[in-house]
N, C-alpha and C positions, 0 to 999 in steps of 0.2 A: 535549394533543390537544384541538381545538376542533371543535364541529359547528355548522352552520348549517342553518336550517330554510327551505326553499323551497316554494312552493306548486307543485303538478303540474298545476294548471289546473281539476282538479275539486274543489277546495276542501279536499282533504286535504294534509297536509304531508309531504314526504319528507326524510330526512336526507342530507345531503351533508357529507363529511368534508374539512376544510381539510388541505391538504398539510402534513406534518410530518416532520422528521428529528431523532431524538434519539439521544444516545449514552447507553446504559444502563451501560456498563463499558468499561473499558480495562485491558488487562493484558500483562505480558511473557509470551509463550508459550515463547520460547527466547532465551537470550543465552549467547554464546560470545565469549570473548577469548582470543586465543592470542599469546604473546610468546616464540617459542622460542629466540631469540638472547640473551636477557636474562642478565646485564647488559651484555654487549657492544653489543646492539643500541641502548642508551640513550646512547651515546657521541655526541659532535658529528661532524657530516659536513659534507664540502665541498659536496655538492649535495643537493637536495631528493630524497626517495624517490618512486617512482613509485607512484601510487596508483589502484587500480581498484575502481570501485563499481558494485555490480549492485542493481538494484531490482526487486522483483516485488509484485504485488497479487493475492490471491485472495479470493472472497466465497463464503460457502455459507449457505444458509437454515436458521435455526433453527426457526422458527415461522411463521405466516402473514406477520406484518409484521416479524420479527425475523431480522437477518442478522449473521453474524460474518465480519467484514473483517479480513484479516491482511496488513499491509505488512511485506514482508522485505526487509531491507537488509543488504549485506555490503560490506566494504571490506578490502582487502589492499594492504599498503604493501610495496613491494620496494626494496631497495638493489641494483641489478644482478640476480643471480639469488638474493639471499638475503632471505628474508621476514623484514621487521621485526616486522609484526603481521598478524593476521587477526582482524576482528570480524564476527560474525554476529548479527543480531537478527531475530526475528519478533515484532512488535508488534501486537496485536489489539484490536479493538474490537467490541462488540455494539450494533448500531444498530436502532432501530425506525424503519422507514420506512412511512408510511401516507398515503394520499390522492393519491399521484401517479399519473399515467397510467403503464401497462405499458412504453411506450415510453421513458420516462425512467429505468426501474429501473436498468439496466446502467451508464449514465452516472453516476448518483447513487452506486452501490455501487463503481465503479472509478475515479471522478474525485474526487467530493466527500467521501466517506467517508476515503480515504486523505489527501486534502488536510488534513482535521482531524486525522487521526493524526500526520501527518509531524512537526511540531514537537516533539511528545513523543519520538518515535522519534530524532530528530536529536540532541535532548539526552542521551539514553540512550547513544548511540553516542559523543558528545563526552565525557561523564563516563567511559565505559569507556576510551577511549583515553588520556586524561588520567591516571587512575587506574593505567594500565599503563605510565605513565612517559614518555609522547610528549605533544607539544602536542595539545590537544583537535582532533580531526577534525570541522570544522563542515562538514556536507554542504550544498551549495548546494540552493536551492528546487528542487524537482522539478516539471516540467510534466506533471501526471497527465493532463490532457485530450490532449496529444500522444502520451503513452504508450498511451493507450486507443485513440486513433485508428490508431496503429500496429499495435496488437494486433488491432483488427477487420479492418484490411487483410491482415494475415497470415492470418487466419482464413478470410477471403474466397478467399484465394488457394488455402489448403489445401482448401477445399470444392470449388472449381473443378477441382483436380488430381484430387480423389477422384472428382468427377462424370465427369471425362473418362476417369479409369480404368474406372469402372463402365461406361461406355458402349462402351469398347474392348473389353470381355470379353464 
């Protein structure tokens, strides 16, 4: 963290904080891998399984400038109606965010922080599926900015619906 000194016009100096984003810790909060059909699920197949991947991001304040950001990834592979594997990961990071304007906080927490966590979470999922006897599942890069925009649009619609219901009563 750096501070710059600027004159406020009357000869005294005031402290200005330069914006900073620091990762204080990273951790696996929860990891689950299920391979219910093993060893039959490990046999060669004529076709690729269908894989459904879900992603979620949550952020919670820990202190004035410290936030816990959790990236949740789940992937389920099926061959027809038979589940081949199910992997779920909650991967967190503790971030210190200081010196940013308030309007930048949500985008930092829901776009930039998960973007920094994603490569590590992706590797954990790949290792878990490989260790389960399958080819490593390499999740494609995620557009967290698009996810954030979609989430904000959904919350805006929810607020409008709630507002309409409140005025109708």
